[in-house]
ROBA-540439 format. One record per residue: x, y, z of N, C-alpha, C, O, CB in turn. Coordinates in steps of 0.05 Angstrom, whole numbers, plus 5000, padded with zeros to 4 digits. Glycine has a CB too. Example, Ala and Ser with C-alpha at 12.3 -4.5 7.8 and 13.67 -1.06 7.14 Angstrom:
2
526448865156524649105156526449345156528549345169522649115181;525749555142527349795143525850015157526850235161528249885114;
This chain:
458
511958985919511058885893512359035871513059275874507958905891;512658905847513759045824511859025801510558825797516558925817;511759235785510159245760512059345739513059565741507659415763;512459185718514359265697517159305707518659465697513459515684;517959145728520659165739521059395759523159425770522559205717;518959555763519159785781517759725808515559625809517860035769;519159775830518059735856516059955862516660195860520259725878;513559875869511460075873510360065902508660235908509260025853;511259885919510159855945511560055965513459985978510459575956;510560295965511660505983509860566006510760646028512260755967;507260536002505260606023504560356039504060386063502760726010;504460126026503459886040505659706050505259466055501659736021;508159806053510359656064509559566093508459726108512959816065;510059316099509259216126511359296146513759226143508858906126;510559446167512359546188511159466215508959546222512759856185;512759316230511659216256512459396280511059406300512658936261;514759526278515759686301516859946291517359986268517859526316;517260126310518460386304521360346293522160496275518460576328;522760156304525460106295525460016265527160106250526759886312;523459856258523259766230522660016213523760036191520959556227;520960186222520160426207522560606203523060716181517960576221;524160646224526460816222528560696203529960846189527660876249;528760436203530660296185529860346156531560326138530759996191;527260396151526360446123526460746116525560826095523560336120;527460906135527561196130525361346144525061586139527461246100;523861216161521761346175522761576192524861546205520361146193;521461796192522262036207523862226190524062466198523761956231;524962136168526662316152524962536138525962756134528162156131;522462466131520762666118520162906136520363136127518162536109;519462846161518863056180521363216187521263456189517662946206;523663076189526163206195526863396172527763626177528363006200;526463306148527063476125525263726124526163946117526863316099;522763676131520863906132521664106153521664346148517963796138;522464006177523264186198525764346192526164566203523764036223;527464246174529864386166529264586143531064736135531964196157;526864586134525964756112523664926121523064936145525264596086;522365066103520065226111517465086104517464906087520265506097;515265166117512665056109512065096079510864926066510465186126;512865326069512465386041513965186023512965096002513365666034;516365106032517864906016516364636016516264505995520664866028;515264556039513864306041511464306022511064116007512864256070;509864516023507564536005508464545976507164425959505864786012;510564685970511664695943512564425933512164355910513864895942;513764265951514563995942512263815936512363655917516263865965;510063835951507663685945506363775919505363615904505563705968;506564035914505464145889507164035866506063965845505464455889;509764035869511463935847510963635843511163535820514463985854;510463485864509863205862507163145849506762935837509963065889;505363335851502663295839500963115856499062985845502863185812;501463085882499862915899496963005899496363235904500962905927;495062825894492262875895490962695916491862475920490962825867;488862795929487562655950486562385942485362355921485362815961;487162185959486361905953483761825966483061595967488561715962;482262025977479761965989477461945970475261845978479162166010;477762035946475662015926475562245906475162195882473062005940;475962485915475662715898478162775881477862885859474962965914;480462685890482862735875483663025875484963115856482562645847;482963175896483663465897486663495904487763345920481963605919;487963695891490863725896491463785926490363975938491963965879;493163625938493763645966495063915973494464035993495463415975;496964005956498364255961496464485962496764665978500464295940;494464485944492564705944490864715970490364925981490664685919;490164475979488564466004490264566027489264726044487664176009;492764486029494464576051495064876049494965016069497064416051;495564976025496165256022493865436029494165646041497065315993;491365346024489065496030488865536060488265756069486465356020;489365326076489265356105491665506115491465666134489065076118;493965456104496465586112496165896109497166046126498865486096;494865976088494666266082492366406096491866646092494466306053;490866256113488566386126489466586147491666546159486766166140;487966796152488766996172488166896200489067016220487267256168;486666676203485966576230488466446243489966306230483666366228;488866506268491266416282490966126292492965996300491766586306;488566016291488065736300487265566277485265616264485865726322;488865356271488265166250488764886261490164846281489965226225;487564696247487864416255488464246230487964326208485364316269;489363996235489663796214488363536223488363476247492763746207;487163396204485563156211486262936191486362986167482563216211;486762696202486962456185484262316186483262246207489262266195;483162286162480562156160480961856157481661756136478862266136;480461706179480861416179478161276182478061036191482761336201;475961406175473261296180472261156155470061216146471361526188;473860976145473160846120470560686122470160536141475360656111;468660726103466160586103464860546076462660446075464260736121;466260616055465260586028465160286021467160146024466960736007;462860186011462759906003464859845982465460015964459959835991;466059615984468059535964470859645969472659615953467259615938;471259775993473859905998474959806025473559796045473560205998;477559746025478959666050481759786051483359686067478959366053;482359976035485060076031486160216056488460166064485260256008;484660386068485660536091486160356115488160396129483660756099;484460176120484859986142487259806136488759746155482359816147;487659736112489959576103492559736109494459616119489759506074;492559986102494960156106495460186136497760156145494560436094;493360236152493760266181494760016194496260026213491160356194;493859786184494859536195497759486188499159356204493159306185;498659576166501359526157503359736166505659676172501459506127;502459986167504360196174503060446185502760646171506060266150;502160436210500960676222502960906226502161136227499660616249;505460836228507561046232507661246209507961486214510360906235;507461146185507661326162505261516160505561746152507861156136;502961416168500561586168500861806189500262046184497961426174;501861736213502161936234504362136226504162376232502961806260;506462046213508562236205507462426184508062666184511062076193;505862326165504562496146502762706158502762936149502962326126;501362626179499662816193501363026208500663266208497762676213;503562946220505363126233506563326214506763566220507562976248;507163236190508263416169506063616161506663856157509263266145;503663526158501463706151501063916173500664156167498863546148;501263836198500964026220503164236219502564466224501163876247;505664156213507764346211507364536188507764776190510464206208;506464426165506264586141504064796143504365016131505664406117;501964746158499764946159499765096186498065266190497064806156;501665036203501765176229499565096248498465266262501765466225;498864836248496564746263497064746293499264716302495764466254;494864786308495064776337494864486347496164416367492764946349;493264326333492864046341492363876316491563976295490564016362;492763616320492163426299490263206310490463136333494663296287;488463116293486562906301486562676281487062716257483763026304;486162436291485562206273482762116280482162026302487661976278;480962146261478162066265477761786254478261726231476162266250;476961606272476761326265474361196278473561276300479361176272;473160996266470960856278471860696302473860546300469460676257;470460706323471260556347471060256342472260106358469560636371;469660176322469459896315472059786304472559546304467159846295;473859956294476359876282478459826304480459966306477360086262;477959626320479659586344482559516337484359616351478459356361;482959356317485759286310487259526300489559566307485659066288;485959696284487259936274487860136296489860266296485560066251;485960156314486260346337488660256354490260426362483660356354;488859996359491059896376493759966363495660046376490759596380;493859926336496359986322497060286323499360356326496159896294;495060456319495460746320496360836348498160996350492960886312;495060736368495860816396498660736402500160886415493860696416;499360486394502160396400504160566384506260646395502460096392;503560626359505360786343505561066353507761186354504460786313;503361176362503261446373504961466397506461656401500461536379;504761266415506361266439509361236433510961386445505461026457;510061056415512861026407514061276394516261366401513160786388;512561396376513561626361513761866379515662026377511861686337;511861906396512062126415514462096434515862286439509462156432;514861846443517061796461519761846447521761916461516961506470;519861806421522361836406522562116395524562186381522661636384;520662286400520662556389520462576359521562746346523162696397;518862386347518662376318516062486307515362436284518962086309;514562636323512062756314512063056315509863176313509762636329;514263176320514363466319512963596343512663476364513263566294;512063846338510964006360507864006361506764126379511964286358;506563886341503663896340502463646354502863426344502663916311;501063676376499963446390497763306373496163436360498763526417;497863046373495962886357494262706376495362586394497462706336;491662696372489962526387488062376370487362466348488462686408;487162146379485161986365482362066374481862116398485661686370;480462066355477662126360476061886350476261816327476762396347;474561766368473061526361470161596354468861746369473161316384;469161486332466461546323464861296318465861076321466461716298;462261326311460561096307461060966280462361076263457661186309;459960726277460260566253458260646232456360496226460160266258;458460896222456660996202458161096178460361206180454861226215;456961066155458161146130458861436130461061516121456261086107;457161606141457561896139459761996158460462226157454962036145;460761826176463061916192465361976174467062146181463861696212;465561846150467661906132467262156115469162236101467961676113;464962286117464462536103465862756120465362776144461362596100;467462926107469263096122467763296140468763356162470863256103;465463396132463963586149462763436173462463556194461863736133;461963186168460863026190463062956210462562946234459462776180;465462906200467662836218468363066237469063026260470162756202;468063316227468463546245466563546268467263616290468263806229;464063476262462063456283462863256305462563306328459263386272;463963026296464662816315467062906332467262836355465362566300;468863056321471063166337469963336359471163356381472963336319;467663466354466363636375464463466392462863576407464863866362;464663196391463063016407460063026400458362976417463363086436;459463076375456763076365456362836346458262686340456063346351;453962806336453362586317454462666289454862906283450362536315;455062466272456262526246454162626225453462486207457562276235;453362876230451363006212452863216196453863416208448963126228;453063186170454663376154453763666158451363726159454463306125;455763846160455264126162454864246134454864106114457564276176;454464506133454264646107456964716096457464676073452464896110;458664826113461264926104463464716107463464566127462065176119;465264696088467464506089469464576110469564806119468764476062;471164386118473064436140475064656134475964796152474664186146;475864696109477864906103476665186108478165376109478764886074;474065196112472765456119471965466148472565656162470365506101;470665246158469765236186470664976197469764756189466665276188;472564986217473564746229472364696257470364816264476564756231;473664516272472664456299472764696318474564866316474164226311;470864706336470764896358470865186348472065356361473164846377;469665236325469665496313468065696329466065626342468665486284;468865946328467466176340467166386319468366376297468866286366;465566586324465066796304467666926295468066976271463267016316;469566976313472067106306474366916301476566996297472767306327;473766646302475766446298474566206285473666016298477066366326;474466196258473265976243474865716244473865506237472766056215;477365736252479065496255479265326230478665086232478165336278;480065436208480165276183481965036187483965046201481265446160;481164816174482364556179483064406154481464396135480564386197;485364276154486164096132485163816140485963716161489164096126;483663686123482863406127483763246103483063296080479863376132;485463046109486362866088485762576094485662496118489362906084;485362426074485062136076487661996086489762106081484162016049;487361776099489661616109491661576087494061616091488661346120;490861486063492761426042494161666032496561656027491361286019;492761896030494062136022496362216040498562276031492062366021;495862206066497862276086500262076086502562156090496662276114;499661826080501861626079503861676056506161596058500661346075;502961816035504761876013506662106020508862126010503161955989;505862286038507262536044510162486053511962606042505862696064;510662316074513462286083515262186061517662266059513562096106;514262006044515961896023516562096002518762105990514561656010;514662275996515162485976517362675986519162745971512562645971;517262756012519262936022521962796024524062916020518463036050;521962536031524462386034525762326008528262356005523962126049;524162245988525362155962525162375940526662355921523861905953;523462565943523262785924520962755905519862545900525762795908;520062985894517762995876518262835851516362705841517163285869;520762835840521262685816520862385820519862245802524162745806;521762295843521262005849518361935849517561735837522461935877;516662105861513762055862512662055834510961885828512362265879;513562235817512462255790513562035771512662015748513162525778;515461875781516561665764514561435759514961265742519061555776;512261435774510161245769507561395766507361635774509961035792;505561275755502961405751502961555724504561485706502361605773;501261755722501061915698501862205703502362275726498161905686;501962365682502662645686500762795704501662955721502762785659;498162745702496262885718495362735743494062845760493862955701;495962475744495362315767497862155775498061915770492962115762;499862295786502462165792502161965816500361985832504662365797;504161785817504461615840502761365839501861285817503661765864;502561235862501060985864498361035879497961245890502660775879;496660835878494260835894493860555904494860355893491760925877;492460535926491860275938489060185930487060315937492160285970;488859975914486359885903485259645918486759485929486759805873;482559635920481159405931479659275909478159405894479259485955;479959015905478558865884477058635898478158485913480558755863;474458615892472758415906470458335887470358415864471558525932;468758165897466458065881467157805867468457635879465658275861;466357785842466657535827469457515814469657475790464557515806;471557535830474257495821475457265837474657215860475957755823;477457135826478656905840480256985864480356845884480456755820;481657215862483457295884482857575894484257765887486357275876;480657615909480057885919482257965938483557805951477357885933;482658235940484658325959485258625956483658765944487258175954;487458715967488258995967491159005956492858845964488159115996;491659195938494259205926494959495919493259655911494359025901;497559555921498559825913499659815884501359645878500659925932;498659985867499359985839499760265829498660455840497259835822;501260305807501460575795498760655784497360495772503660575773;498060905787495661015774496061005744498261045733495061305784;493860965729493960955700493860685688493560665663496361095691;494060475704493860205693490960145686489160265699494959995713;490359975666487559935658486059765678487159595692487559805631;483459805679481659655696481959355690481859185709478759735692;482359285665482659005658484958875673484758645681483058975627;487159015676489458915690488858855719489658655730491859105687;487359045731486659005759484958755763485358605782485159255770;483058715744481358485747482758225740482558025754478958515728;484258215717485357975708488057895721488357665729485757995678;489858095723492458035735492458025765493457835777494458235725;491158225777491158235806488858075818489257925837490858525815;486458095807484157955817483957665807482257515816481658095810;485657585788485557315778483357255759482857025751485357125801;481957475750479757435731477357305744477357235767480757265708;475257275728472857145737473056845732474956745720470257265723;471056695741471156405738471156315709470156455691468756275753;472256075704472255965677469455955665467555865679473555685676;469156035640466556025628464856275633462656295622465155785636;465856445650464356695657465756935644468056915636464056725687;464257155643465457405633464657625651462657615665464557455604;466157845651465558075668463058205657462758245632467858275668;461158265674458658385666458458675675457858855659456258225677;459158725700458958995711461059025733461858835746456159055723;461959275736463959345757462859595771462259795758466859395745;462759585797461659805813463959935829465159795846459359715832;464560185824466760325838465760445865465660685867468060535821;465060275884463860365909460960445905459660375885465460605919;459860585925457060655924456560935915454361045917455860625952;458661065904458361355898459061425870459861645864459961515917;458761225851459461285824457961115804456560925812462461255819;458161185779456761035758457860755754460260715758456861195731;456160575746456960295741458360265715457460375695454460115743;460560115714461960055690461059785679459959625693465060055695;461459745653460759495640463359375628465459485630458659535618;462959145614465259005601466459185579468759145572464258745589;464959375569465959555548467959755559469359885543463659695535;468259775585469959975597472459855610473859995625468360125619;473159605604475359475618478059585610480059545625475359185612;478259735588480759855581481160135590483060275583481059845551;479260235606479360505618481760515638482060335654476760575633;483360715635485660755653484660835681482861005684487660965642;485860715702485060775729486661005740488560975755485460525747;485861245732486961495743484661695744482661655731489461605727;485061915758482862095763481662205737479262215733483862325780;483462305719482462435695481362245674479362315661484662605683;482562015671481561825651478861715659477061695642483561595647;478561665685475961565694473861785691471561725683476161475724;474562025697472662245695471862295665469462335659473762505706;473762275648473262315619471462105608469962155589475862325604;471561865620469861635611467161645624465461475618471261375617;466661835642464061865655463761725681461561675691461961755637;466061655693466061515719467761655739468661885734467061225715;468261535761469961655781471761445793470961215797468361785803;474361515799476161325811475361275840475761055851479061435810;474161485853473261455880475461375899477761475897470961255882;474861185917476961085935478260835925479460685940475661025963;478060795899479560575885478660305894480260115895482560605888;476160275901475060015908473159925885471360065878473460025934;473659685874472159585851470959315857472259125864473959565826;468259305855466759055859465958945832464559075817464259105877;466858705826466458585800464158385801464058225819469058445790;462358395781460258205778460458065751460858195731457458345781;460357795751460457655726457657615715455657715727461857385729;457357475693454757455679452857265693450657225683455157365651;453557155716451657005732450157185752448257095765452956775747;450957435754449857625773447557785760447657845736451957805784;445657855776443458025767444058315774444558385797440757935781;444058485753444758765757442658905774443259075790444958905730;440158815772437958935789438658885818438459065835435158825781;439358635825439958565852442358715862442458805885440358265855;444458745845446858885853446259175858447159295878449058855831;444659305840443959585844442359615869442659815884442359685819;440459435874438859445899440659435924440159575943436859215899;442659265923444459235947445759495954445759575977446559015942;446859635934448159895939446160105946446660275964449859975914;443860105933441860305938440760275967440360475981439560285918;440460025975439459986003441460086023440760206043438959676008;444060046018446060146035445860456038445960556061448860076025;445560596016445460886017442960986030442961186045445660995989;440660846025438160916038438360886069437361056084435860756028;439660676077439960626106441760836118441260936140441160346111;443960906104445961086115445261386112446661556123448561036103;443261456096442461736094441661836122440061706136440061766074;442662066130442362156157439662306162439062356185444562336165;438162366141435562496144435662796148433562926153433962376166;438062916147438163216149436863346125435663556127441063306152;437163216102436063326077433763146069434162926059438263336054;431263236072428963076066428962956038428162726034426463226070;429863116018429963005991431662765989431062575974430963225971;433862756004435662526003434462286017434262076006438362596017;433562326042432462096057430061976044429861736040431862176086;428162146036425762046024426361945996425161745987423662276022;428062075982428761985954430161725953429461545937430362195941;432161685971433661435971431861205979432060985968436061455989;430061255998428261036006426260975984425560745980426761116032;425361175970423461135948424860975925423660785914422361395937;427261055918428760905897429160615905428860435889431461045892;430060575930430460305939427960145940427959905934431760315967;425760275947423160135947422360045919421359815915420960315958;422860215899422260135871424059905862423159715849422660375853;426559925869428459705862427659445876427859235864431259785870;426759465900426059225915423659085902423558845900425359295944;421659245893419359125880420159005853419258785846417159345875;421859145838422759035813424358775818423958575803424559235798;426058765838427658535844425858295851426558065845429658595866;423658345865421758135873419858045851418257865855420258225897;420058175828418258105806415558235808413758145794417957805805;415358445824412758575828412858865817410959015820412058585857;415058925803415359205793413859255767413059065753418259265789;413459505761412059595737413659815723415659905734409159685744;412759895700413960115686413860365703415660535702412660165659;411660385719411460625736413660635757414560845764408760615751;414560395766416860395785419360495772420960635784417260105796;419860405747422160505733422060805729424060945734422460365706;419760905722419461195717419861345744421161555744416661255706;418561245765418861375791421761385800422661585811417061235812;423061165797425861135805427661345791429261475804426860855800;427361365765428961555750428261845756429962015757428661495720;425661895761424762165768425962235795426762465799421662175769;426062055814427162105841430162165839431262315854426661875860;431562035819434362085816434862375809437062485815435561905794;432962505796433262785789432762975812433663205811431362855766;431462885833430763065855432062985882431963135901427763075859;433362755883434362645908436562825919437062815943435362365904;437862975902440163145911439263415922440963575930442063185889;436663475923435663735932436563805960435963655979432663735930;437964025963438864125989441063956002441563976026436564126007;442363785986444263605998446663736012447763936002445363415977;447463626035449763716049452163536044454363606052449163736079;451763316031453963136025453363005998451263055986454362926047;455162835989454962715963453462455962453362325941457662685951;452362365985450962105985448762095964448761895948449762066012;446962285962444862255941445862285913444662175894442762465946;448162435909449362445883450262175874449962095851451662645883;451462025893452361755887449961565880450161405862453861635910;447861595895445461435890444461485862443861295847443261505911;444161735854443161805828444961695806444061585786442762105825;447561735809449461645789449461345785449461245762452261735796;449361205807449360905805446860805792446960635773449660785833;444560895801441960795791441560875762440760705746439660895808;442061125755441761205727443461045708442560955687442361505724;445961005716447860855698446960565696447160455674450660875709;446060445717445260165716442860135698442859945681444560065744;440860305700438460285683439160345654438160215636436360485693;440860545650441560625622443160395608442660345585443260875622;444960265623446660075610445559785610446459615595449360075624;443559735627442359475629439259495627437859365643443259325654;438359665609435459715607433859465602431759425614434859915585;434859285585433359045579433158865603431058735607434858895556;435258855619435158685643433158795663431758635676437958665655;433059055666431059165685428259105675426559035691431559475687;427759145650425059095639424258795640421958735643424759195611;426258625638425758335640424758255668423558045671428258175632;425358425687424458375715421558455720420358365740426258505734;420558635704417958745710415758525709415158415688417258975690;414558475733412458275735413457995733411857815730410458325714;416057945735417157675732419257625754420557815763418357635704;419557375761421657295780424357335767424657325742421357005789;426357375783429157425773430157185758430056965768431057495796;431057225733432157005717434956925727435956715719432257075688;436257085743438957035753439057055784440457225795441057235741;437556875797437456895827440156825839441156605836435256715838;441257015855443756975869443857155893442657375893446157025850;445157065913445457225937447657435932449957365928446157055962;446857695932448857905927448758105951447258305950448158055900;450258045972450258225995451658485988453158505969451558096019;451158696005452658946003455558896010456058796032451359166020;457458955993460258905999461459116018463559236012461858895974;460159156041461359326061462959136080461758956092459159496077;465559176081467258986094467659056123468159286131469958976080;467458856140468158886168470958786174472158856195466158746186;472058626156474758526161475858396135474358346116474858316184;478458356134479758226112481758036122483658106137481058436093;481457776115483357566122485357556100484957436079481857296126;487757686105489757706084490857436076491457386053491957886093;491157256095492356996089490556826071491456696052492856836115;487956846075486056696059484956856035483556746018483756596076;485557116035484457286014481457296014480157265994485357185987;480457346038477557326042476457576057477457646078476757076058;474557716045473257936058470857836073469357656065472358156037;470457956097468057896113466158126111466858356116468857836143;463658066103461658276098460058346123459858186142459758186076;459058596123457258676145454558566139453158656121457258996147;453658366155451258226149448758386153446558306144451157976166;448958616167446458776172445158866147442758906146447159006190;446758916126445759036102444358826084443558896061447959166087;443958586093442458386078439458436082437858316068443158106087;438658596101435858636108434258736084435258896068435658846130;431858626081430058696059427958896069427158886092428858446046;426959056051424659226058422359036064421958836051423859416035;420659096084420759336102422259266129421659396149418059436109;424059076128425258976153427859126160429758996169425858686150;427959386155430459536162430359606192430059836199430659796145;430759396208430359436237432459626248431859756269430559176251;434759656236436759836247436760096231438660256234439459706248;434760136214434560386199431960526204431060696188434960326169;430660456226428060576232428360866240426361016239426660416254;430660946248431161226255433561326240435061166229431561256286;433961586239436261696224438861556233439261496256436461986228;440661506213443061366219444661486241445761346258444761356193;444761756242446461886262445461846291446961896310446662176256;442961746294441961706321442261416331441661356354439061776321;443361246313443560966321445760926341445560746358444060786297;447761086340450061066358451261336361452161456341452160856349;451461446384452661706389455661676391456661476401451461836414;457061886382459961876383460961946411459562076427461262066363;463361846417464561896444466162156443467262236464466361656453;
């Protein structure tokens, strides 16, 4: 794809075979790394300004250098392929198009930090992506294109928290995805008192950028994006747009462009009402459509770029129902390790459910907002932070709509399922939703026990 005459499709290039990948320069990044020092590799990523594409936007070079400089002799590298954020399909899209580039990026990470082993943590439900990774792993190992660090796949359950880095470490150890206290760069897999095994964990998209940066250079990477958020990102656009899908674009383009140019805009006669950046950030409104889509601009505006998945709602949608859908997802997926989170998310969702059914009161609004202030107590992950940010922003920006629901039936009745995707039909431009999250209180039949106990990891 081109934007402003510039080719930006570097991560999502479709590659069917190892021969195709090598014809595009595949393997050159790792070869260049091997001819240089680990310090040079990390320095090149620092010069490129690569930031993590998993949500936080943390500088990749800093993360790698921290583990590289550890006194512990055992380190690991992990590719986080456990995508589960509502409204996001970018990592699965990348893996379907080019698993070779992700594996090469992981191999480079292993070389740069002196890792003993590499892991790819992925949901066992992602059968198509697993098949592609296994085939690519076999081909690349056979051709000697993955260096000296052995890489293996780790299959986990279909739970949101598998994508949380501390929970993914637990799954590597064959446990349930329950977030730990310490992050992987401090305590990694199979740690012992005298060997904490610090670990680099990067998102699939982050790793896919690495081979291209080493092959083409830091200046090439910085030729798109912004000064503080260089390069491209893979965006998911869904909801009330004409052409939902996944696309790679330079960072820094306005949200309006993503919706109108890429998503085809909303239906004739409709206008954008709200945009939800996944389940872990504040809700945007039509007043924010000119916000630049990069880490710092979004943060300065009071939002987060997250995993670059944007769910658009037009003015036929009920914000209360949309907020309830995301809140229900988080309440279901809370693992119950932190009582304030599990009890708080369920309480907030219960209040939203009553308001949505026309049975809510001012007391429900007060209770809901009060719970947002305490739901993060003792948290081991950012799930309750996302719940509080989403609900607070929705109520603040659509206060009249929430109050119009109190004691009254919804004036905008529409089916608004949780946009957690189980598949994407690229030819038809159609996302398939996980129907389990349509369940209404108190019928959470698959949430009767902590999420981590519903399916044990292998």
